[in-house]
Z-matrix of the N, CA and C atoms (Angstrom, degrees):
N
C 1 1.461
C 2 1.521 1 109.32
N 3 1.344 2 117.62 1 125.53
C 4 1.465 3 119.33 2 177.15
C 5 1.526 4 110.72 3 -65.14
N 6 1.322 5 116.61 4 139.42
C 7 1.465 6 120.85 5 -179.13
C 8 1.521 7 112.15 6 -98.43
N 9 1.339 8 116.46 7 -13.39
C 10 1.461 9 120.83 8 178.27
C 11 1.525 10 108.90 9 -136.65
N 12 1.324 11 115.08 10 166.49
C 13 1.455 12 119.92 11 179.59
C 14 1.519 13 112.31 12 87.58
N 15 1.301 14 115.68 13 172.72
C 16 1.460 15 121.96 14 -176.29
C 17 1.525 16 112.50 15 -60.34
N 18 1.318 17 117.06 16 -34.48
C 19 1.462 18 121.04 17 -177.97
C 20 1.526 19 112.86 18 -69.25
N 21 1.322 20 117.07 19 -13.25
C 22 1.466 21 120.44 20 178.87
C 23 1.526 22 111.86 21 -81.16
N 24 1.326 23 116.78 22 -10.54
C 25 1.458 24 120.62 23 -178.43
C 26 1.527 25 111.32 24 -89.78
N 27 1.322 26 114.92 25 157.28
C 28 1.465 27 120.94 26 178.62
C 29 1.522 28 111.49 27 -70.12
N 30 1.324 29 115.23 28 143.76
C 31 1.461 30 122.78 29 176.05
C 32 1.527 31 108.05 30 -129.35
N 33 1.324 32 118.77 31 129.20
C 34 1.471 33 119.48 32 -176.14
C 35 1.521 34 113.28 33 -60.40
N 36 1.323 35 117.43 34 -32.78
C 37 1.464 36 119.85 35 -178.21
C 38 1.526 37 112.75 36 -73.65
N 39 1.327 38 117.42 37 -14.77
C 40 1.461 39 121.27 38 -179.79
C 41 1.530 40 112.64 39 -109.94
N 42 1.341 41 116.57 40 -1.00
C 43 1.468 42 120.93 41 -173.23
C 44 1.519 43 112.48 42 -97.66
N 45 1.327 44 115.06 43 150.61
C 46 1.458 45 122.49 44 168.05
C 47 1.526 46 107.11 45 -139.99
N 48 1.315 47 116.79 46 136.61
C 49 1.458 48 122.64 47 -173.82
C 50 1.529 49 110.29 48 -108.68
N 51 1.327 50 116.33 49 132.54
C 52 1.457 51 121.21 50 174.86
C 53 1.533 52 108.08 51 -122.86
N 54 1.330 53 115.60 52 120.98
C 55 1.471 54 122.23 53 -179.74
C 56 1.520 55 108.26 54 -109.41
N 57 1.333 56 115.40 55 122.01
C 58 1.462 57 121.11 56 -165.64
C 59 1.528 58 112.18 57 -118.63
N 60 1.315 59 116.26 58 116.69
C 61 1.469 60 124.00 59 163.85
C 62 1.526 61 115.54 60 64.06
N 63 1.313 62 116.95 61 40.44
C 64 1.468 63 119.78 62 172.52
C 65 1.537 64 107.51 63 -83.86
N 66 1.336 65 114.04 64 75.21
C 67 1.465 66 123.89 65 -172.37
C 68 1.534 67 110.31 66 -122.33
N 69 1.343 68 116.97 67 159.60
C 70 1.469 69 120.60 68 -178.80
C 71 1.528 70 114.44 69 -54.59
N 72 1.331 71 116.91 70 -41.97
C 73 1.463 72 119.62 71 -178.68
C 74 1.522 73 110.63 72 -59.49
N 75 1.325 74 116.31 73 -41.27
C 76 1.456 75 120.56 74 -179.02
C 77 1.534 76 111.35 75 -68.89
N 78 1.317 77 115.81 76 -41.20
C 79 1.470 78 119.32 77 -179.78
C 80 1.521 79 112.03 78 -65.02
N 81 1.330 80 117.06 79 -25.46
C 82 1.467 81 120.63 80 -176.06
C 83 1.523 82 112.95 81 -61.78
N 84 1.336 83 117.38 82 -27.86
C 85 1.462 84 119.96 83 179.90
C 86 1.528 85 111.40 84 -123.03
N 87 1.328 86 116.03 85 31.49
C 88 1.465 87 121.48 86 175.67
C 89 1.524 88 108.71 87 -85.59
N 90 1.321 89 116.83 88 115.05
C 91 1.466 90 120.69 89 -175.85
C 92 1.526 91 114.22 90 -127.13
N 93 1.320 92 118.01 91 -2.91
C 94 1.465 93 119.77 92 179.37
C 95 1.520 94 111.84 93 -79.27
N 96 1.316 95 116.93 94 -23.79
C 97 1.458 96 123.09 95 -178.82
C 98 1.532 97 108.47 96 -137.96
N 99 1.313 98 115.71 97 162.86
C 100 1.459 99 120.21 98 168.18
C 101 1.540 100 106.68 99 -68.62
N 102 1.334 101 118.26 100 124.07
C 103 1.469 102 119.59 101 -176.45
C 104 1.522 103 114.63 102 -52.84
N 105 1.337 104 116.71 103 -37.08
C 106 1.467 105 119.37 104 -179.72
C 107 1.528 106 111.40 105 -61.55
N 108 1.320 107 116.54 106 -31.11
C 109 1.467 108 120.68 107 178.62
C 110 1.524 109 110.69 108 -67.00
N 111 1.329 110 116.49 109 -43.99
C 112 1.464 111 119.89 110 179.20
C 113 1.521 112 110.41 111 -65.83
N 114 1.324 113 117.27 112 -41.52
C 115 1.465 114 120.71 113 177.51
C 116 1.524 115 109.69 114 -57.34
N 117 1.323 116 116.89 115 -50.24
C 118 1.460 117 121.47 116 179.89
C 119 1.524 118 111.14 117 -58.70
N 120 1.323 119 115.75 118 -47.32
C 121 1.467 120 119.86 119 -172.93
C 122 1.522 121 113.22 120 -69.63
N 123 1.320 122 117.22 121 -40.43
C 124 1.459 123 118.17 122 -178.36
C 125 1.528 124 110.86 123 -71.52
N 126 1.316 125 117.05 124 -33.93
C 127 1.468 126 119.60 125 175.64
C 128 1.524 127 109.77 126 -68.10
N 129 1.333 128 116.99 127 -41.43
C 130 1.461 129 120.56 128 176.20
C 131 1.519 130 111.75 129 -60.83
N 132 1.330 131 116.14 130 -41.25
C 133 1.469 132 121.13 131 177.91
C 134 1.525 133 110.96 132 -63.31
N 135 1.319 134 116.91 133 -44.39
C 136 1.468 135 120.86 134 179.74
C 137 1.528 136 111.31 135 -63.23
N 138 1.322 137 116.64 136 -42.83
C 139 1.474 138 120.21 137 178.84
C 140 1.520 139 110.83 138 -64.56
N 141 1.326 140 116.30 139 -36.55
C 142 1.464 141 120.44 140 177.77
C 143 1.526 142 110.59 141 -63.98
N 144 1.320 143 116.70 142 -43.97
C 145 1.461 144 120.39 143 177.60
C 146 1.524 145 110.60 144 -59.30
N 147 1.315 146 116.55 145 -39.31
C 148 1.462 147 120.59 146 -179.62
C 149 1.528 148 110.88 147 -65.66
N 150 1.331 149 117.13 148 -39.61
C 151 1.465 150 121.52 149 177.86
C 152 1.532 151 110.51 150 -58.12
N 153 1.328 152 115.86 151 -40.59
C 154 1.468 153 120.34 152 -175.64
C 155 1.527 154 113.43 153 -95.09
N 156 1.326 155 116.90 154 8.55
C 157 1.467 156 121.36 155 -179.39
C 158 1.526 157 111.99 156 55.97
N 159 1.330 158 115.72 157 36.15
C 160 1.456 159 120.70 158 175.11
C 161 1.529 160 108.02 159 -83.15
N 162 1.326 161 118.69 160 121.99
C 163 1.468 162 120.40 161 179.69
C 164 1.525 163 110.50 162 -55.02
N 165 1.318 164 116.08 163 135.21
C 166 1.463 165 121.09 164 -176.60
C 167 1.519 166 109.80 165 -128.25
N 168 1.321 167 115.48 166 127.32
C 169 1.457 168 121.96 167 177.60
C 170 1.523 169 108.26 168 -105.09
N 171 1.319 170 116.15 169 126.78
C 172 1.458 171 122.33 170 174.98
C 173 1.522 172 107.83 171 -102.95
N 174 1.321 173 116.54 172 134.14
C 175 1.460 174 118.39 173 -179.92
C 176 1.519 175 111.26 174 -144.67
N 177 1.335 176 115.00 175 146.45
C 178 1.462 177 122.80 176 179.37
C 179 1.526 178 109.01 177 -127.59
N 180 1.331 179 115.50 178 165.37
C 181 1.457 180 120.13 179 176.13
C 182 1.532 181 108.59 180 -119.37
N 183 1.311 182 116.39 181 124.23
C 184 1.470 183 124.74 182 -179.37
C 185 1.538 184 110.13 183 41.53
N 186 1.308 185 114.16 184 65.96
C 187 1.463 186 122.55 185 -174.59
C 188 1.533 187 113.37 186 -52.82
N 189 1.335 188 117.00 187 -37.22
C 190 1.467 189 119.58 188 -175.49
C 191 1.530 190 112.45 189 -65.45
N 192 1.341 191 116.63 190 -20.51
C 193 1.458 192 120.52 191 177.40
C 194 1.528 193 111.90 192 -107.87
N 195 1.314 194 116.02 193 -38.06
C 196 1.461 195 119.64 194 -176.15
C 197 1.506 196 114.44 195 -85.77
N 198 1.331 197 116.26 196 -13.26
C 199 1.458 198 120.22 197 178.17
C 200 1.513 199 113.27 198 97.75
N 201 1.316 200 115.07 199 159.51
C 202 1.459 201 121.06 200 177.16
C 203 1.522 202 110.47 201 -67.67
N 204 1.327 203 115.44 202 159.25
C 205 1.452 204 121.54 203 170.98
C 206 1.531 205 108.77 204 -53.39
N 207 1.339 206 117.71 205 143.95
C 208 1.469 207 119.54 206 -179.33
C 209 1.535 208 109.76 207 -57.03
N 210 1.307 209 115.30 208 143.86
C 211 1.459 210 121.61 209 -170.32
C 212 1.532 211 112.92 210 -59.31
N 213 1.323 212 116.49 211 -44.01
C 214 1.463 213 119.01 212 -177.51
C 215 1.510 214 113.18 213 -60.35
N 216 1.311 215 116.61 214 -33.52
C 217 1.461 216 121.12 215 178.12
C 218 1.522 217 111.00 216 -76.61
N 219 1.317 218 117.04 217 -44.01
C 220 1.464 219 120.01 218 177.42
C 221 1.525 220 111.18 219 -61.65
N 222 1.326 221 116.75 220 -33.94
C 223 1.463 222 120.98 221 -179.32
C 224 1.527 223 112.88 222 -64.70
N 225 1.333 224 118.04 223 -23.49
C 226 1.468 225 120.46 224 177.45
C 227 1.530 226 110.34 225 -68.94
N 228 1.333 227 115.16 226 -34.21
C 229 1.466 228 121.55 227 178.66
C 230 1.535 229 108.36 228 -126.88
N 231 1.327 230 117.29 229 70.14
C 232 1.466 231 120.71 230 -170.79
C 233 1.523 232 114.67 231 -61.97
N 234 1.325 233 117.80 232 -24.60
C 235 1.460 234 120.74 233 -176.63
C 236 1.534 235 113.32 234 -96.38
N 237 1.318 236 116.78 235 -0.31
C 238 1.468 237 120.54 236 -177.92
C 239 1.521 238 110.60 237 -96.97
N 240 1.317 239 116.34 238 121.99
C 241 1.460 240 120.99 239 175.69
C 242 1.524 241 108.13 240 -86.29
N 243 1.331 242 117.28 241 120.79
C 244 1.458 243 118.64 242 178.94
C 245 1.529 244 111.61 243 -58.58
N 246 1.318 245 115.70 244 144.99
C 247 1.461 246 120.89 245 175.37
C 248 1.522 247 107.69 246 -75.58
N 249 1.313 248 116.61 247 118.14
C 250 1.463 249 120.76 248 -178.75
C 251 1.525 250 109.41 249 -94.63
N 252 1.337 251 116.08 250 127.52
C 253 1.457 252 120.96 251 -173.18
C 254 1.531 253 111.42 252 -115.34
N 255 1.319 254 113.84 253 162.57
C 256 1.461 255 120.08 254 163.48
C 257 1.526 256 109.50 255 -105.04
N 258 1.336 257 117.15 256 -27.53
C 259 1.460 258 120.97 257 176.94
C 260 1.524 259 110.35 258 -63.17
N 261 1.317 260 117.34 259 131.66
C 262 1.463 261 120.63 260 171.78
C 263 1.523 262 109.35 261 -67.18
N 264 1.328 263 115.86 262 -39.12
C 265 1.461 264 122.25 263 179.06
C 266 1.521 265 109.54 264 -86.87
N 267 1.317 266 116.91 265 109.46
C 268 1.468 267 121.85 266 -178.07
C 269 1.519 268 112.33 267 -56.47
N 270 1.331 269 117.34 268 -32.93
C 271 1.464 270 120.50 269 -176.07
C 272 1.523 271 112.56 270 -74.44
N 273 1.314 272 117.03 271 -5.30
C 274 1.466 273 119.97 272 172.74
C 275 1.527 274 111.81 273 -93.58
N 276 1.332 275 117.17 274 -3.88
C 277 1.453 276 121.07 275 177.62
C 278 1.530 277 108.60 276 -90.07
N 279 1.312 278 116.61 277 114.80
C 280 1.465 279 121.10 278 -174.74
C 281 1.527 280 112.86 279 -61.96
N 282 1.321 281 117.12 280 -30.94
C 283 1.468 282 119.69 281 -178.63
C 284 1.535 283 110.34 282 -63.25
N 285 1.318 284 116.16 283 -42.41
C 286 1.460 285 120.43 284 179.45
C 287 1.523 286 110.49 285 -68.62
N 288 1.322 287 115.86 286 -49.34
C 289 1.471 288 120.48 287 -176.36
C 290 1.524 289 111.14 288 -62.58
N 291 1.314 290 117.54 289 -37.69
C 292 1.471 291 120.88 290 179.91
C 293 1.523 292 111.22 291 -62.81
N 294 1.329 293 116.69 292 -40.90
C 295 1.470 294 119.80 293 179.08
C 296 1.516 295 110.30 294 -63.13
N 297 1.331 296 116.24 295 -43.68
C 298 1.466 297 120.24 296 179.44
C 299 1.530 298 110.32 297 -63.10
N 300 1.312 299 117.17 298 -45.95
C 301 1.461 300 120.88 299 -179.10
C 302 1.522 301 111.61 300 -62.09
N 303 1.325 302 116.72 301 -43.75
C 304 1.470 303 120.36 302 -177.86
C 305 1.526 304 112.44 303 -67.05
N 306 1.342 305 116.29 304 -23.52
C 307 1.469 306 119.22 305 178.98
C 308 1.523 307 111.37 306 -69.23
N 309 1.328 308 116.85 307 -25.76
C 310 1.456 309 120.97 308 -177.80
C 311 1.514 310 114.04 309 74.44
N 312 1.313 311 116.34 310 5.66
C 313 1.467 312 121.03 311 -177.65
C 314 1.520 313 110.10 312 -91.34
N 315 1.339 314 116.33 313 142.48
C 316 1.464 315 120.45 314 -174.41
C 317 1.523 316 113.87 315 -110.50
N 318 1.333 317 117.96 316 -11.15
C 319 1.464 318 120.46 317 177.00
C 320 1.529 319 108.03 318 -92.75
N 321 1.321 320 115.08 319 103.27
C 322 1.452 321 122.18 320 -175.40
C 323 1.523 322 109.03 321 -97.23
N 324 1.325 323 116.24 322 114.68
C 325 1.466 324 122.04 323 -178.21
C 326 1.527 325 107.80 324 -104.85
N 327 1.330 326 116.36 325 123.37
C 328 1.460 327 121.67 326 -173.38
C 329 1.519 328 111.80 327 -123.62
N 330 1.340 329 115.38 328 143.66
C 331 1.468 330 121.93 329 168.23
C 332 1.516 331 106.65 330 -144.69
N 333 1.342 332 116.93 331 142.38
C 334 1.465 333 118.93 332 -172.84
C 335 1.524 334 111.94 333 -160.02
N 336 1.309 335 114.12 334 159.38
C 337 1.458 336 123.58 335 164.35
C 338 1.533 337 106.22 336 -117.78
N 339 1.314 338 118.36 337 121.90
C 340 1.453 339 128.53 338 3.07
C 341 1.523 340 110.51 339 -100.77
N 342 1.324 341 114.69 340 155.86
C 343 1.461 342 120.31 341 -179.05
C 344 1.518 343 112.01 342 -57.07
N 345 1.329 344 116.39 343 -44.13
C 346 1.460 345 121.12 344 -172.08
C 347 1.532 346 113.44 345 -75.51
N 348 1.328 347 116.77 346 -12.05
C 349 1.466 348 120.20 347 -177.80
C 350 1.527 349 110.18 348 -123.41
N 351 1.312 350 115.87 349 -69.81
C 352 1.466 351 121.00 350 -170.35
C 353 1.526 352 113.90 351 -76.89
N 354 1.326 353 117.52 352 -14.67
C 355 1.465 354 121.08 353 172.06
C 356 1.524 355 110.37 354 -95.84
N 357 1.333 356 116.55 355 -46.49
C 358 1.463 357 120.31 356 -175.05
C 359 1.527 358 112.72 357 -62.57
N 360 1.317 359 116.88 358 -44.70
C 361 1.467 360 119.66 359 -176.05
C 362 1.533 361 112.75 360 -59.46
N 363 1.342 362 119.58 361 -55.82
C 364 1.465 363 118.44 362 -179.11
C 365 1.525 364 112.80 363 -67.03
N 366 1.326 365 117.27 364 -34.31
C 367 1.468 366 119.57 365 179.98
C 368 1.514 367 110.67 366 -61.07
N 369 1.333 368 116.53 367 -47.70
C 370 1.462 369 121.08 368 -177.72
C 371 1.527 370 111.35 369 -66.53
N 372 1.320 371 116.84 370 -39.80
C 373 1.468 372 119.70 371 179.98
C 374 1.521 373 111.34 372 -70.41
N 375 1.333 374 117.58 373 -43.03
C 376 1.469 375 121.21 374 -178.19
C 377 1.526 376 111.59 375 -64.96
N 378 1.318 377 116.97 376 -31.57
C 379 1.461 378 120.06 377 176.00
C 380 1.526 379 110.72 378 -59.64
N 381 1.331 380 116.22 379 -41.43
C 382 1.464 381 120.61 380 179.31
C 383 1.520 382 111.63 381 -67.12
N 384 1.336 383 116.98 382 -22.86
C 385 1.465 384 121.07 383 178.52
C 386 1.524 385 112.45 384 -87.63
N 387 1.322 386 117.10 385 5.08
C 388 1.462 387 120.83 386 173.65
C 389 1.514 388 115.95 387 94.16
N 390 1.325 389 118.36 388 8.85
C 391 1.464 390 120.53 389 179.65
C 392 1.528 391 111.13 390 -84.20
N 393 1.313 392 115.82 391 148.36
C 394 1.468 393 121.75 392 169.77
C 395 1.524 394 106.11 393 -85.88
N 396 1.313 395 117.12 394 109.08
C 397 1.456 396 121.64 395 -170.90
C 398 1.527 397 110.75 396 -101.94
N 399 1.327 398 115.16 397 124.66
C 400 1.460 399 122.63 398 176.67
C 401 1.527 400 107.76 399 -114.69
N 402 1.319 401 117.35 400 125.64
C 403 1.459 402 121.50 401 -178.09
C 404 1.533 403 109.44 402 -106.97
N 405 1.322 404 116.44 403 122.04
C 406 1.471 405 120.65 404 -176.93
C 407 1.525 406 107.67 405 -88.04
N 408 1.309 407 115.66 406 97.50
C 409 1.464 408 120.87 407 -168.45
C 410 1.518 409 114.01 408 -70.09
N 411 1.337 410 117.88 409 -29.15
C 412 1.465 411 118.57 410 -178.09
C 413 1.526 412 112.80 411 -95.34
N 414 1.335 413 116.91 412 7.73
C 415 1.471 414 121.66 413 168.80
C 416 1.525 415 108.86 414 -113.56
N 417 1.336 416 114.84 415 12.16
C 418 1.464 417 123.74 416 178.23
C 419 1.526 418 107.59 417 -128.88
N 420 1.319 419 116.67 418 163.23
C 421 1.456 420 118.94 419 178.80
C 422 1.509 421 111.54 420 -162.07
N 423 1.343 422 115.17 421 160.69
C 424 1.450 423 120.70 422 -177.11
C 425 1.514 424 113.28 423 -121.01
N 426 1.318 425 114.96 424 176.57
C 427 1.458 426 121.52 425 -179.30
C 428 1.534 427 110.47 426 -67.53
N 429 1.335 428 116.15 427 -32.27
C 430 1.463 429 121.52 428 173.89
C 431 1.519 430 108.00 429 -138.31
N 432 1.320 431 116.47 430 166.14
C 433 1.461 432 120.64 431 176.13
C 434 1.524 433 109.80 432 -63.08
N 435 1.349 434 116.49 433 -39.75
C 436 1.458 435 120.10 434 178.16
C 437 1.527 436 110.94 435 -62.70
N 438 1.330 437 117.37 436 -42.82
C 439 1.465 438 120.61 437 -179.94
C 440 1.525 439 110.95 438 -60.36
N 441 1.325 440 116.41 439 -44.04
C 442 1.467 441 121.28 440 178.62
C 443 1.529 442 110.54 441 -63.26
N 444 1.329 443 115.68 442 -47.57
C 445 1.460 444 120.73 443 -176.80
C 446 1.525 445 111.67 444 -64.14
N 447 1.325 446 116.98 445 -46.15
C 448 1.467 447 119.88 446 -179.85
C 449 1.525 448 111.14 447 -63.32
N 450 1.332 449 116.36 448 -37.40
C 451 1.465 450 119.86 449 179.48
C 452 1.523 451 111.03 450 -65.90
N 453 1.329 452 116.76 451 -42.86
C 454 1.469 453 120.07 452 178.26
C 455 1.530 454 109.67 453 -61.77
N 456 1.337 455 116.82 454 -43.97
C 457 1.469 456 119.63 455 178.61
C 458 1.532 457 110.88 456 -60.60
N 459 1.324 458 116.14 457 -42.73
C 460 1.465 459 120.22 458 -179.59
C 461 1.527 460 110.83 459 -62.02
N 462 1.323 461 117.14 460 -44.64
C 463 1.457 462 120.71 461 -178.62
C 464 1.525 463 111.51 462 -67.66
N 465 1.323 464 116.84 463 -39.18
C 466 1.466 465 120.46 464 177.28
C 467 1.530 466 110.00 465 -62.73
N 468 1.321 467 116.65 466 -42.59
C 469 1.470 468 120.59 467 177.63
C 470 1.521 469 111.40 468 -60.47
N 471 1.334 470 116.28 469 -31.28
C 472 1.466 471 120.81 470 179.67
C 473 1.531 472 112.54 471 -80.80
N 474 1.341 473 116.62 472 -14.58
C 475 1.463 474 119.91 473 177.34
C 476 1.515 475 116.20 474 120.56
N 477 1.337 476 117.44 475 1.34
C 478 1.466 477 120.32 476 178.49
C 479 1.527 478 110.36 477 -76.55
N 480 1.326 479 115.55 478 155.23
C 481 1.463 480 121.53 479 179.78
C 482 1.523 481 109.09 480 -106.83
N 483 1.347 482 118.31 481 118.06
C 484 1.458 483 119.79 482 176.61
C 485 1.522 484 110.26 483 -78.55
N 486 1.326 485 116.79 484 140.89
C 487 1.461 486 121.38 485 -177.43
C 488 1.525 487 107.96 486 -154.97
N 489 1.322 488 117.32 487 155.89
C 490 1.460 489 121.66 488 176.80
C 491 1.529 490 109.37 489 -105.04
N 492 1.329 491 116.02 490 163.59
C 493 1.468 492 117.99 491 -169.87
C 494 1.518 493 112.72 492 -66.40
N 495 1.338 494 117.87 493 -35.87
C 496 1.464 495 118.89 494 178.61
C 497 1.531 496 111.05 495 -69.57
N 498 1.337 497 116.62 496 -29.90
C 499 1.463 498 119.42 497 174.92
C 500 1.525 499 110.74 498 -67.57
N 501 1.332 500 116.92 499 -37.60
C 502 1.467 501 120.59 500 174.28
C 503 1.523 502 109.59 501 -58.46
N 504 1.323 503 116.11 502 -47.73
C 505 1.466 504 121.66 503 179.24
C 506 1.521 505 110.60 504 -56.64
N 507 1.339 506 116.47 505 -46.21
C 508 1.455 507 120.42 506 -178.37
C 509 1.514 508 113.33 507 -64.69
N 510 1.341 509 116.77 508 -39.83
C 511 1.462 510 119.57 509 -179.24
C 512 1.515 511 111.65 510 -71.93
N 513 1.318 512 117.77 511 -35.40
C 514 1.459 513 119.77 512 176.44
C 515 1.525 514 111.40 513 -68.50
N 516 1.332 515 118.14 514 -38.16
C 517 1.465 516 121.02 515 -179.62
C 518 1.526 517 111.01 516 -74.15
N 519 1.321 518 115.91 517 -51.61
C 520 1.469 519 125.14 518 173.30
C 521 1.522 520 114.73 519 64.12
N 522 1.306 521 118.61 520 -40.17
C 523 1.473 522 121.72 521 -174.19
C 524 1.528 523 108.13 522 -143.41
N 525 1.344 524 116.37 523 122.48
C 526 1.472 525 119.15 524 -179.18
C 527 1.521 526 112.34 525 -67.99
N 528 1.328 527 116.94 526 -10.03
C 529 1.467 528 119.60 527 174.87
C 530 1.530 529 111.50 528 -74.24
N 531 1.334 530 117.70 529 -10.05
C 532 1.466 531 121.05 530 175.39
C 533 1.525 532 108.46 531 -78.06
N 534 1.318 533 114.71 532 79.99
C 535 1.460 534 120.46 533 -170.64
C 536 1.523 535 113.09 534 -69.73
N 537 1.327 536 117.54 535 -21.44
C 538 1.469 537 119.40 536 -178.15
C 539 1.527 538 112.24 537 -68.29
N 540 1.342 539 117.31 538 -20.70
C 541 1.470 540 120.12 539 177.33
C 542 1.518 541 112.91 540 -116.02
N 543 1.317 542 118.25 541 -12.87
C 544 1.470 543 121.16 542 -174.46
C 545 1.527 544 112.28 543 -60.00
N 546 1.330 545 117.45 544 -42.25
C 547 1.463 546 120.05 545 -178.85
C 548 1.525 547 110.65 546 -66.23
N 549 1.330 548 117.00 547 -40.84
C 550 1.456 549 120.22 548 178.23
C 551 1.515 550 111.88 549 -64.78
N 552 1.326 551 116.10 550 -40.96
C 553 1.465 552 120.89 551 177.50
C 554 1.527 553 110.13 552 -61.89
N 555 1.330 554 116.46 553 -43.99
C 556 1.468 555 120.66 554 179.30
C 557 1.521 556 110.44 555 -59.94
N 558 1.317 557 117.22 556 -40.33
C 559 1.462 558 121.06 557 179.56
C 560 1.525 559 111.43 558 -62.83
N 561 1.330 560 116.60 559 -42.05
C 562 1.457 561 120.70 560 179.09
C 563 1.529 562 110.63 561 -65.16
N 564 1.317 563 117.00 562 -42.88
C 565 1.466 564 120.83 563 179.58
C 566 1.521 565 110.46 564 -63.71
N 567 1.314 566 117.34 565 -41.41
C 568 1.463 567 120.88 566 178.55
C 569 1.528 568 111.42 567 -60.35
N 570 1.325 569 116.93 568 -39.24
C 571 1.465 570 121.63 569 -176.29
C 572 1.522 571 113.21 570 -82.11
N 573 1.340 572 117.00 571 -34.85
C 574 1.462 573 119.76 572 -168.98
C 575 1.532 574 114.79 573 -128.84
N 576 1.322 575 117.64 574 -0.80
C 577 1.458 576 120.97 575 -172.79
C 578 1.512 577 116.55 576 -86.58
N 579 1.332 578 117.48 577 7.83
C 580 1.456 579 119.28 578 177.60
C 581 1.517 580 111.63 579 59.23
N 582 1.338 581 116.76 580 -129.65
C 583 1.460 582 121.14 581 -178.17
C 584 1.527 583 111.51 582 -62.60
N 585 1.325 584 117.51 583 -30.82
C 586 1.462 585 119.92 584 176.05
C 587 1.531 586 110.47 585 -63.23
N 588 1.329 587 115.88 586 -37.55
C 589 1.460 588 120.31 587 176.62
C 590 1.519 589 111.87 588 -67.02
N 591 1.322 590 116.85 589 -39.20
C 592 1.472 591 121.21 590 177.28
C 593 1.526 592 110.09 591 -61.81
N 594 1.334 593 116.34 592 -45.54
C 595 1.459 594 121.00 593 -179.74
C 596 1.530 595 111.39 594 -64.40
N 597 1.331 596 116.46 595 -40.57
C 598 1.463 597 119.97 596 179.65
C 599 1.525 598 110.72 597 -66.23
N 600 1.324 599 117.22 598 -40.61
C 601 1.469 600 120.33 599 178.36
C 602 1.522 601 110.71 600 -60.42
N 603 1.348 602 115.09 601 -42.50
C 604 1.471 603 119.46 602 178.34
C 605 1.524 604 110.40 603 -62.58
N 606 1.336 605 116.77 604 -42.81
C 607 1.464 606 121.18 605 -179.64
C 608 1.525 607 110.66 606 -62.58
N 609 1.329 608 116.72 607 -42.76
C 610 1.463 609 120.38 608 179.91
C 611 1.529 610 111.73 609 -66.12
N 612 1.338 611 115.86 610 -38.26
C 613 1.468 612 119.67 611 176.28
C 614 1.521 613 111.05 612 -63.80
N 615 1.322 614 116.03 613 -40.39
C 616 1.457 615 121.57 614 179.58
C 617 1.521 616 110.64 615 -63.63
N 618 1.334 617 115.86 616 -45.17
C 619 1.462 618 119.92 617 179.39
C 620 1.523 619 110.91 618 -63.76
N 621 1.349 620 116.08 619 -40.41
C 622 1.459 621 119.70 620 -179.64
C 623 1.514 622 111.18 621 -65.73
N 624 1.330 623 117.46 622 -39.55
C 625 1.471 624 120.39 623 -179.64
C 626 1.519 625 110.82 624 -68.32
N 627 1.316 626 116.05 625 -36.83
C 628 1.478 627 118.96 626 177.89
C 629 1.527 628 111.03 627 -67.29
N 630 1.357 629 114.72 628 -40.01
C 631 1.462 630 118.25 629 179.20
C 632 1.519 631 110.16 630 -64.88
N 633 1.354 632 115.61 631 -38.48
C 634 1.460 633 119.82 632 -179.83
C 635 1.506 634 113.69 633 -67.30
N 636 1.341 635 115.84 634 -31.19
C 637 1.466 636 120.09 635 -178.99
C 638 1.500 637 112.48 636 -89.38
N 639 1.338 638 115.77 637 -8.45
C 640 1.459 639 120.42 638 -178.95
C 641 1.516 640 112.77 639 78.94
N 642 1.346 641 117.33 640 13.01
C 643 1.467 642 120.70 641 -178.09
C 644 1.520 643 110.37 642 -75.39
């Protein structure tokens, strides 16, 4: 995987997103981040993938005990049944790996609870299989801040690229002249972009008022 240059950036046509174990059981002991932040970010990431038609795999671990995928995330893909696993390591589940392989895409974008287990394991294994692995650190979380941080360091040392969800959005969009996705991206930022969404709303209001006044 190139580490510099244009080819080092994410491309929607080459990306596939796997969202792992955003379930109630996992959130119960999430302490590296405020849980509401992870909920917001992973839903924003999923909506962004949908805007760019990036294939997205939803997966859970022992759903009957750990709980269903959080509602806001399932609502982005209401007709998709998450792949329920017994493997802690998603990359050992053939159903998940087969979907990724059949897509032909090599940029593997991952987010998971917990970072130190359910993100680290598949990231490290997929790297050995030749995938360019991008780990979305602010849509993932660990049992402690140290656990999250050490896991990110370990994955980076192995060759994974750490990235945040808004950076994923920016790299997939790349050019505001891409009008077929710009409106969808704006909608996601308005809903999930925090202060960026506030600023965009103000900008849109300003443009609308100027258009209304003929200025």
